[in-house]
PDB file of N, CA, C and O in Angstrom, chain B, residues numbered from 101:
ATOM      1  N   UNK B 101      -7.146 -10.108 -19.424  1.00  0.00           N
ATOM      2  CA  UNK B 101      -6.502  -9.073 -18.619  1.00  0.00           C
ATOM      3  C   UNK B 101      -7.546  -8.174 -17.971  1.00  0.00           C
ATOM      4  O   UNK B 101      -7.387  -7.770 -16.819  1.00  0.00           O
ATOM      5  N   UNK B 102      -8.619  -7.857 -18.703  1.00  0.00           N
ATOM      6  CA  UNK B 102      -9.655  -6.963 -18.179  1.00  0.00           C
ATOM      7  C   UNK B 102     -10.961  -7.709 -17.879  1.00  0.00           C
ATOM      8  O   UNK B 102     -12.043  -7.127 -17.954  1.00  0.00           O
ATOM      9  N   UNK B 103     -10.853  -8.981 -17.544  1.00  0.00           N
ATOM     10  CA  UNK B 103     -12.048  -9.782 -17.271  1.00  0.00           C
ATOM     11  C   UNK B 103     -12.549  -9.533 -15.854  1.00  0.00           C
ATOM     12  O   UNK B 103     -11.881  -8.879 -15.053  1.00  0.00           O
ATOM     13  N   UNK B 104     -13.720 -10.056 -15.557  1.00  0.00           N
ATOM     14  CA  UNK B 104     -14.268  -9.961 -14.198  1.00  0.00           C
ATOM     15  C   UNK B 104     -13.381 -10.677 -13.194  1.00  0.00           C
ATOM     16  O   UNK B 104     -13.231 -10.224 -12.059  1.00  0.00           O
ATOM     17  N   UNK B 105     -12.792 -11.798 -13.608  1.00  0.00           N
ATOM     18  CA  UNK B 105     -11.898 -12.545 -12.723  1.00  0.00           C
ATOM     19  C   UNK B 105     -10.660 -11.707 -12.415  1.00  0.00           C
ATOM     20  O   UNK B 105     -10.219 -11.642 -11.268  1.00  0.00           O
ATOM     21  N   UNK B 106     -10.107 -11.076 -13.426  1.00  0.00           N
ATOM     22  CA  UNK B 106      -8.936 -10.216 -13.234  1.00  0.00           C
ATOM     23  C   UNK B 106      -9.258  -9.060 -12.304  1.00  0.00           C
ATOM     24  O   UNK B 106      -8.463  -8.728 -11.426  1.00  0.00           O
ATOM     25  N   UNK B 107     -10.414  -8.448 -12.490  1.00  0.00           N
ATOM     26  CA  UNK B 107     -10.826  -7.326 -11.643  1.00  0.00           C
ATOM     27  C   UNK B 107     -10.992  -7.780 -10.184  1.00  0.00           C
ATOM     28  O   UNK B 107     -10.554  -7.094  -9.261  1.00  0.00           O
ATOM     29  N   UNK B 108     -11.619  -8.926  -9.992  1.00  0.00           N
ATOM     30  CA  UNK B 108     -11.813  -9.458  -8.636  1.00  0.00           C
ATOM     31  C   UNK B 108     -10.469  -9.759  -7.979  1.00  0.00           C
ATOM     32  O   UNK B 108     -10.292  -9.517  -6.785  1.00  0.00           O
ATOM     33  N   UNK B 109      -9.526 -10.284  -8.752  1.00  0.00           N
ATOM     34  CA  UNK B 109      -8.190 -10.583  -8.223  1.00  0.00           C
ATOM     35  C   UNK B 109      -7.481  -9.294  -7.803  1.00  0.00           C
ATOM     36  O   UNK B 109      -6.810  -9.263  -6.771  1.00  0.00           O
ATOM     37  N   UNK B 110      -7.627  -8.234  -8.596  1.00  0.00           N
ATOM     38  CA  UNK B 110      -7.019  -6.943  -8.246  1.00  0.00           C
ATOM     39  C   UNK B 110      -7.647  -6.376  -6.973  1.00  0.00           C
ATOM     40  O   UNK B 110      -6.935  -5.870  -6.106  1.00  0.00           O
ATOM     41  N   UNK B 111      -8.967  -6.455  -6.852  1.00  0.00           N
ATOM     42  CA  UNK B 111      -9.631  -5.963  -5.642  1.00  0.00           C
ATOM     43  C   UNK B 111      -9.163  -6.730  -4.407  1.00  0.00           C
ATOM     44  O   UNK B 111      -8.933  -6.140  -3.352  1.00  0.00           O
ATOM     45  N   UNK B 112      -9.023  -8.052  -4.545  1.00  0.00           N
ATOM     46  CA  UNK B 112      -8.542  -8.858  -3.423  1.00  0.00           C
ATOM     47  C   UNK B 112      -7.127  -8.422  -3.044  1.00  0.00           C
ATOM     48  O   UNK B 112      -6.816  -8.306  -1.859  1.00  0.00           O
ATOM     49  N   UNK B 113      -6.283  -8.186  -4.019  1.00  0.00           N
ATOM     50  CA  UNK B 113      -4.914  -7.746  -3.758  1.00  0.00           C
ATOM     51  C   UNK B 113      -4.898  -6.415  -3.017  1.00  0.00           C
ATOM     52  O   UNK B 113      -4.126  -6.240  -2.074  1.00  0.00           O
ATOM     53  N   UNK B 114      -5.741  -5.480  -3.433  1.00  0.00           N
ATOM     54  CA  UNK B 114      -5.809  -4.186  -2.752  1.00  0.00           C
ATOM     55  C   UNK B 114      -6.343  -4.332  -1.332  1.00  0.00           C
ATOM     56  O   UNK B 114      -5.871  -3.649  -0.423  1.00  0.00           O
ATOM     57  N   UNK B 115      -7.319  -5.213  -1.129  1.00  0.00           N
ATOM     58  CA  UNK B 115      -7.835  -5.444   0.229  1.00  0.00           C
ATOM     59  C   UNK B 115      -6.744  -5.995   1.142  1.00  0.00           C
ATOM     60  O   UNK B 115      -6.649  -5.617   2.310  1.00  0.00           O
ATOM     61  N   UNK B 116      -5.925  -6.889   0.600  1.00  0.00           N
ATOM     62  CA  UNK B 116      -4.805  -7.431   1.372  1.00  0.00           C
ATOM     63  C   UNK B 116      -3.823  -6.319   1.716  1.00  0.00           C
ATOM     64  O   UNK B 116      -3.330  -6.254   2.842  1.00  0.00           O
ATOM     65  N   UNK B 117      -3.536  -5.446   0.759  1.00  0.00           N
ATOM     66  CA  UNK B 117      -2.620  -4.331   1.021  1.00  0.00           C
ATOM     67  C   UNK B 117      -3.190  -3.392   2.085  1.00  0.00           C
ATOM     68  O   UNK B 117      -2.462  -2.961   2.980  1.00  0.00           O
ATOM     69  N   UNK B 118      -4.464  -3.075   2.000  1.00  0.00           N
ATOM     70  CA  UNK B 118      -5.107  -2.230   3.011  1.00  0.00           C
ATOM     71  C   UNK B 118      -4.993  -2.886   4.378  1.00  0.00           C
ATOM     72  O   UNK B 118      -4.644  -2.230   5.360  1.00  0.00           O
ATOM     73  N   UNK B 119      -5.287  -4.178   4.443  1.00  0.00           N
ATOM     74  CA  UNK B 119      -5.188  -4.906   5.714  1.00  0.00           C
ATOM     75  C   UNK B 119      -3.765  -4.837   6.256  1.00  0.00           C
ATOM     76  O   UNK B 119      -3.571  -4.649   7.457  1.00  0.00           O
ATOM     77  N   UNK B 120      -2.773  -4.987   5.391  1.00  0.00           N
ATOM     78  CA  UNK B 120      -1.378  -4.932   5.841  1.00  0.00           C
ATOM     79  C   UNK B 120      -1.064  -3.564   6.451  1.00  0.00           C
ATOM     80  O   UNK B 120      -0.462  -3.488   7.522  1.00  0.00           O
ATOM     81  N   UNK B 121      -1.461  -2.502   5.788  1.00  0.00           N
ATOM     82  CA  UNK B 121      -1.201  -1.165   6.335  1.00  0.00           C
ATOM     83  C   UNK B 121      -1.957  -0.930   7.637  1.00  0.00           C
ATOM     84  O   UNK B 121      -1.431  -0.288   8.546  1.00  0.00           O
ATOM     85  N   UNK B 122      -3.174  -1.437   7.739  1.00  0.00           N
ATOM     86  CA  UNK B 122      -3.967  -1.234   8.958  1.00  0.00           C
ATOM     87  C   UNK B 122      -3.449  -2.059  10.137  1.00  0.00           C
ATOM     88  O   UNK B 122      -3.432  -1.576  11.269  1.00  0.00           O
ATOM     89  N   UNK B 123      -3.026  -3.299   9.879  1.00  0.00           N
ATOM     90  CA  UNK B 123      -2.728  -4.227  10.967  1.00  0.00           C
ATOM     91  C   UNK B 123      -1.243  -4.520  11.196  1.00  0.00           C
ATOM     92  O   UNK B 123      -0.853  -4.819  12.324  1.00  0.00           O
ATOM     93  N   UNK B 124      -0.417  -4.443  10.170  1.00  0.00           N
ATOM     94  CA  UNK B 124       0.951  -4.942  10.299  1.00  0.00           C
ATOM     95  C   UNK B 124       2.035  -3.890  10.122  1.00  0.00           C
ATOM     96  O   UNK B 124       3.130  -4.067  10.656  1.00  0.00           O
ATOM     97  N   UNK B 125       1.788  -2.823   9.413  1.00  0.00           N
ATOM     98  CA  UNK B 125       2.842  -1.837   9.152  1.00  0.00           C
ATOM     99  C   UNK B 125       3.346  -1.197  10.438  1.00  0.00           C
ATOM    100  O   UNK B 125       4.482  -0.725  10.491  1.00  0.00           O
ATOM    101  N   UNK B 126       2.526  -1.176  11.462  1.00  0.00           N
ATOM    102  CA  UNK B 126       2.934  -0.581  12.738  1.00  0.00           C
ATOM    103  C   UNK B 126       4.096  -1.329  13.384  1.00  0.00           C
ATOM    104  O   UNK B 126       4.769  -0.779  14.256  1.00  0.00           O
ATOM    105  N   UNK B 127       4.344  -2.566  12.974  1.00  0.00           N
ATOM    106  CA  UNK B 127       5.433  -3.353  13.546  1.00  0.00           C
ATOM    107  C   UNK B 127       6.772  -3.121  12.846  1.00  0.00           C
ATOM    108  O   UNK B 127       7.796  -3.648  13.281  1.00  0.00           O
ATOM    109  N   UNK B 128       6.773  -2.345  11.778  1.00  0.00           N
ATOM    110  CA  UNK B 128       8.018  -2.002  11.091  1.00  0.00           C
ATOM    111  C   UNK B 128       8.694  -0.860  11.842  1.00  0.00           C
ATOM    112  O   UNK B 128       8.040   0.082  12.291  1.00  0.00           O
ATOM    113  N   UNK B 129       9.999  -0.962  11.968  1.00  0.00           N
ATOM    114  CA  UNK B 129      10.732   0.089  12.677  1.00  0.00           C
ATOM    115  C   UNK B 129      11.565   0.906  11.686  1.00  0.00           C
ATOM    116  O   UNK B 129      11.358   0.815  10.476  1.00  0.00           O
ATOM    117  N   UNK B 130      12.498   1.696  12.195  1.00  0.00           N
ATOM    118  CA  UNK B 130      13.314   2.566  11.346  1.00  0.00           C
ATOM    119  C   UNK B 130      14.174   1.774  10.361  1.00  0.00           C
ATOM    120  O   UNK B 130      14.558   2.302   9.317  1.00  0.00           O
ATOM    121  N   UNK B 131      14.479   0.522  10.678  1.00  0.00           N
ATOM    122  CA  UNK B 131      15.270  -0.302   9.762  1.00  0.00           C
ATOM    123  C   UNK B 131      14.440  -0.851   8.602  1.00  0.00           C
ATOM    124  O   UNK B 131      14.989  -1.334   7.611  1.00  0.00           O
ATOM    125  N   UNK B 132      13.149  -0.774   8.728  1.00  0.00           N
ATOM    126  CA  UNK B 132      12.235  -1.239   7.680  1.00  0.00           C
ATOM    127  C   UNK B 132      11.146  -0.182   7.511  1.00  0.00           C
ATOM    128  O   UNK B 132       9.977  -0.429   7.806  1.00  0.00           O
ATOM    129  N   UNK B 133      11.539   0.977   7.040  1.00  0.00           N
ATOM    130  CA  UNK B 133      10.643   2.143   6.959  1.00  0.00           C
ATOM    131  C   UNK B 133       9.582   1.939   5.887  1.00  0.00           C
ATOM    132  O   UNK B 133       9.902   1.632   4.739  1.00  0.00           O
ATOM    133  N   UNK B 134       8.354   2.106   6.252  1.00  0.00           N
ATOM    134  CA  UNK B 134       7.235   2.035   5.313  1.00  0.00           C
ATOM    135  C   UNK B 134       6.426   3.325   5.435  1.00  0.00           C
ATOM    136  O   UNK B 134       6.490   3.991   6.469  1.00  0.00           O
ATOM    137  N   UNK B 135       5.668   3.689   4.406  1.00  0.00           N
ATOM    138  CA  UNK B 135       4.853   4.903   4.496  1.00  0.00           C
ATOM    139  C   UNK B 135       3.821   4.800   5.615  1.00  0.00           C
ATOM    140  O   UNK B 135       3.266   3.728   5.860  1.00  0.00           O
ATOM    141  N   UNK B 136       3.572   5.898   6.279  1.00  0.00           N
ATOM    142  CA  UNK B 136       2.502   5.951   7.278  1.00  0.00           C
ATOM    143  C   UNK B 136       1.166   5.951   6.547  1.00  0.00           C
ATOM    144  O   UNK B 136       1.013   6.575   5.497  1.00  0.00           O
ATOM    145  N   UNK B 137       0.223   5.252   7.111  1.00  0.00           N
ATOM    146  CA  UNK B 137      -1.122   5.199   6.554  1.00  0.00           C
ATOM    147  C   UNK B 137      -1.982   6.236   7.276  1.00  0.00           C
ATOM    148  O   UNK B 137      -2.174   6.162   8.490  1.00  0.00           O
ATOM    149  N   UNK B 138      -2.493   7.195   6.522  1.00  0.00           N
ATOM    150  CA  UNK B 138      -3.350   8.226   7.104  1.00  0.00           C
ATOM    151  C   UNK B 138      -4.829   7.855   7.023  1.00  0.00           C
ATOM    152  O   UNK B 138      -5.625   8.260   7.870  1.00  0.00           O
ATOM    153  N   UNK B 139      -5.187   7.084   5.999  1.00  0.00           N
ATOM    154  CA  UNK B 139      -6.587   6.734   5.797  1.00  0.00           C
ATOM    155  C   UNK B 139      -6.677   5.499   4.918  1.00  0.00           C
ATOM    156  O   UNK B 139      -6.012   5.415   3.886  1.00  0.00           O
ATOM    157  N   UNK B 140      -7.492   4.550   5.322  1.00  0.00           N
ATOM    158  CA  UNK B 140      -7.873   3.432   4.460  1.00  0.00           C
ATOM    159  C   UNK B 140      -9.370   3.253   4.630  1.00  0.00           C
ATOM    160  O   UNK B 140      -9.869   3.148   5.751  1.00  0.00           O
ATOM    161  N   UNK B 141     -10.080   3.221   3.523  1.00  0.00           N
ATOM    162  CA  UNK B 141     -11.529   3.079   3.584  1.00  0.00           C
ATOM    163  C   UNK B 141     -12.025   2.402   2.309  1.00  0.00           C
ATOM    164  O   UNK B 141     -11.330   2.385   1.293  1.00  0.00           O
ATOM    165  N   UNK B 142     -13.211   1.855   2.375  1.00  0.00           N
ATOM    166  CA  UNK B 142     -13.829   1.233   1.216  1.00  0.00           C
ATOM    167  C   UNK B 142     -15.222   1.814   1.038  1.00  0.00           C
ATOM    168  O   UNK B 142     -15.975   1.967   2.000  1.00  0.00           O
ATOM    169  N   UNK B 143     -15.546   2.132  -0.192  1.00  0.00           N
ATOM    170  CA  UNK B 143     -16.872   2.638  -0.542  1.00  0.00           C
ATOM    171  C   UNK B 143     -17.320   1.893  -1.787  1.00  0.00           C
ATOM    172  O   UNK B 143     -16.754   2.078  -2.864  1.00  0.00           O
ATOM    173  N   UNK B 144     -18.339   1.049  -1.641  1.00  0.00           N
ATOM    174  CA  UNK B 144     -18.789   0.162  -2.717  1.00  0.00           C
ATOM    175  C   UNK B 144     -17.603  -0.689  -3.174  1.00  0.00           C
ATOM    176  O   UNK B 144     -17.017  -1.396  -2.354  1.00  0.00           O
ATOM    177  N   UNK B 145     -17.240  -0.643  -4.438  1.00  0.00           N
ATOM    178  CA  UNK B 145     -16.100  -1.410  -4.959  1.00  0.00           C
ATOM    179  C   UNK B 145     -14.852  -0.556  -5.081  1.00  0.00           C
ATOM    180  O   UNK B 145     -13.943  -0.893  -5.840  1.00  0.00           O
ATOM    181  N   UNK B 146     -14.796   0.527  -4.357  1.00  0.00           N
ATOM    182  CA  UNK B 146     -13.669   1.451  -4.438  1.00  0.00           C
ATOM    183  C   UNK B 146     -12.885   1.411  -3.131  1.00  0.00           C
ATOM    184  O   UNK B 146     -13.453   1.601  -2.055  1.00  0.00           O
ATOM    185  N   UNK B 147     -11.583   1.164  -3.224  1.00  0.00           N
ATOM    186  CA  UNK B 147     -10.713   1.190  -2.056  1.00  0.00           C
ATOM    187  C   UNK B 147      -9.901   2.478  -2.096  1.00  0.00           C
ATOM    188  O   UNK B 147      -9.363   2.850  -3.139  1.00  0.00           O
ATOM    189  N   UNK B 148      -9.817   3.149  -0.964  1.00  0.00           N
ATOM    190  CA  UNK B 148      -9.074   4.404  -0.886  1.00  0.00           C
ATOM    191  C   UNK B 148      -7.995   4.249   0.180  1.00  0.00           C
ATOM    192  O   UNK B 148      -8.266   3.879   1.322  1.00  0.00           O
ATOM    193  N   UNK B 149      -6.758   4.546  -0.234  1.00  0.00           N
ATOM    194  CA  UNK B 149      -5.627   4.507   0.693  1.00  0.00           C
ATOM    195  C   UNK B 149      -4.889   5.834   0.574  1.00  0.00           C
ATOM    196  O   UNK B 149      -4.481   6.235  -0.516  1.00  0.00           O
ATOM    197  N   UNK B 150      -4.725   6.494   1.678  1.00  0.00           N
ATOM    198  CA  UNK B 150      -3.963   7.739   1.709  1.00  0.00           C
ATOM    199  C   UNK B 150      -2.704   7.463   2.522  1.00  0.00           C
ATOM    200  O   UNK B 150      -2.757   7.269   3.736  1.00  0.00           O
ATOM    201  N   UNK B 151      -1.553   7.451   1.813  1.00  0.00           N
ATOM    202  CA  UNK B 151      -0.279   7.107   2.427  1.00  0.00           C
ATOM    203  C   UNK B 151       0.664   8.303   2.408  1.00  0.00           C
ATOM    204  O   UNK B 151       0.537   9.210   1.586  1.00  0.00           O
ATOM    205  N   UNK B 152       1.599   8.277   3.325  1.00  0.00           N
ATOM    206  CA  UNK B 152       2.633   9.299   3.420  1.00  0.00           C
ATOM    207  C   UNK B 152       3.450   9.359   2.124  1.00  0.00           C
ATOM    208  O   UNK B 152       3.713   8.331   1.499  1.00  0.00           O
ATOM    209  N   UNK B 153       3.838  10.552   1.737  1.00  0.00           N
ATOM    210  CA  UNK B 153       4.708  10.764   0.585  1.00  0.00           C
ATOM    211  C   UNK B 153       6.148  10.495   1.022  1.00  0.00           C
ATOM    212  O   UNK B 153       6.746  11.301   1.735  1.00  0.00           O
ATOM    213  N   UNK B 154       6.694   9.375   0.600  1.00  0.00           N
ATOM    214  CA  UNK B 154       8.045   9.003   1.031  1.00  0.00           C
ATOM    215  C   UNK B 154       9.110   9.952   0.470  1.00  0.00           C
ATOM    216  O   UNK B 154      10.140  10.156   1.112  1.00  0.00           O
ATOM    217  N   UNK B 155       8.888  10.529  -0.701  1.00  0.00           N
ATOM    218  CA  UNK B 155       9.837  11.515  -1.232  1.00  0.00           C
ATOM    219  C   UNK B 155       9.956  12.693  -0.276  1.00  0.00           C
ATOM    220  O   UNK B 155      11.062  13.137   0.032  1.00  0.00           O
ATOM    221  N   UNK B 156       8.824  13.197   0.190  1.00  0.00           N
ATOM    222  CA  UNK B 156       8.821  14.354   1.098  1.00  0.00           C
ATOM    223  C   UNK B 156       9.431  14.003   2.457  1.00  0.00           C
ATOM    224  O   UNK B 156       9.837  14.895   3.202  1.00  0.00           O
ATOM    225  N   UNK B 157       9.496  12.719   2.781  1.00  0.00           N
ATOM    226  CA  UNK B 157      10.058  12.280   4.058  1.00  0.00           C
ATOM    227  C   UNK B 157      11.543  11.926   3.947  1.00  0.00           C
ATOM    228  O   UNK B 157      12.133  11.375   4.877  1.00  0.00           O
ATOM    229  N   UNK B 158      12.140  12.253   2.788  1.00  0.00           N
ATOM    230  CA  UNK B 158      13.574  12.052   2.625  1.00  0.00           C
ATOM    231  C   UNK B 158      13.988  10.740   1.987  1.00  0.00           C
ATOM    232  O   UNK B 158      15.160  10.369   2.048  1.00  0.00           O
ATOM    233  N   UNK B 159      13.058  10.038   1.381  1.00  0.00           N
ATOM    234  CA  UNK B 159      13.364   8.760   0.738  1.00  0.00           C
ATOM    235  C   UNK B 159      13.117   8.871  -0.770  1.00  0.00           C
ATOM    236  O   UNK B 159      12.208   8.236  -1.305  1.00  0.00           O
ATOM    237  N   UNK B 160      13.919   9.671  -1.437  1.00  0.00           N
ATOM    238  CA  UNK B 160      13.693   9.923  -2.865  1.00  0.00           C
ATOM    239  C   UNK B 160      14.559   9.052  -3.770  1.00  0.00           C
ATOM    240  O   UNK B 160      14.346   9.045  -4.982  1.00  0.00           O
ATOM    241  N   UNK B 161      15.521   8.325  -3.229  1.00  0.00           N
ATOM    242  CA  UNK B 161      16.405   7.489  -4.046  1.00  0.00           C
ATOM    243  C   UNK B 161      15.693   6.173  -4.373  1.00  0.00           C
ATOM    244  O   UNK B 161      15.071   5.558  -3.506  1.00  0.00           O
ATOM    245  N   UNK B 162      15.793   5.757  -5.622  1.00  0.00           N
ATOM    246  CA  UNK B 162      15.189   4.489  -6.071  1.00  0.00           C
ATOM    247  C   UNK B 162      16.283   3.582  -6.585  1.00  0.00           C
ATOM    248  O   UNK B 162      17.173   4.029  -7.309  1.00  0.00           O
ATOM    249  N   UNK B 163      16.228   2.321  -6.224  1.00  0.00           N
ATOM    250  CA  UNK B 163      17.151   1.322  -6.735  1.00  0.00           C
ATOM    251  C   UNK B 163      16.710   0.899  -8.123  1.00  0.00           C
ATOM    252  O   UNK B 163      15.516   0.819  -8.413  1.00  0.00           O
ATOM    253  N   UNK B 164      17.666   0.635  -8.958  1.00  0.00           N
ATOM    254  CA  UNK B 164      17.361   0.137 -10.310  1.00  0.00           C
ATOM    255  C   UNK B 164      17.206  -1.372 -10.303  1.00  0.00           C
ATOM    256  O   UNK B 164      16.531  -1.946 -11.158  1.00  0.00           O
ATOM    257  N   UNK B 165      17.855  -2.022  -9.304  1.00  0.00           N
ATOM    258  CA  UNK B 165      17.734  -3.477  -9.175  1.00  0.00           C
ATOM    259  C   UNK B 165      17.976  -3.852  -7.714  1.00  0.00           C
ATOM    260  O   UNK B 165      18.581  -3.102  -6.948  1.00  0.00           O
ATOM    261  N   UNK B 166      17.490  -5.023  -7.359  1.00  0.00           N
ATOM    262  CA  UNK B 166      17.692  -5.511  -5.994  1.00  0.00           C
ATOM    263  C   UNK B 166      19.162  -5.874  -5.796  1.00  0.00           C
ATOM    264  O   UNK B 166      19.849  -6.283  -6.732  1.00  0.00           O
ATOM    265  N   UNK B 167      19.616  -5.717  -4.588  1.00  0.00           N
ATOM    266  CA  UNK B 167      21.026  -6.017  -4.309  1.00  0.00           C
ATOM    267  C   UNK B 167      21.232  -7.482  -4.039  1.00  0.00           C
ATOM    268  O   UNK B 167      22.358  -7.911  -3.786  1.00  0.00           O
TER     269      UNK B 167
END
């Protein structure tokens, strides 16, 4: 769980998420609301993502299960 392979897999997953917010989230409209990305950056092995607070934007309800 805490091996080097696991850590590398997590970093790859975060890089993919950063790429999605940078390149693809802009194509989502009001019917598919996603948080706005204010900042995505990488410093050494650290990824930083600053996203909009969806609670503050009026999306505070959470589903307990998928419909």
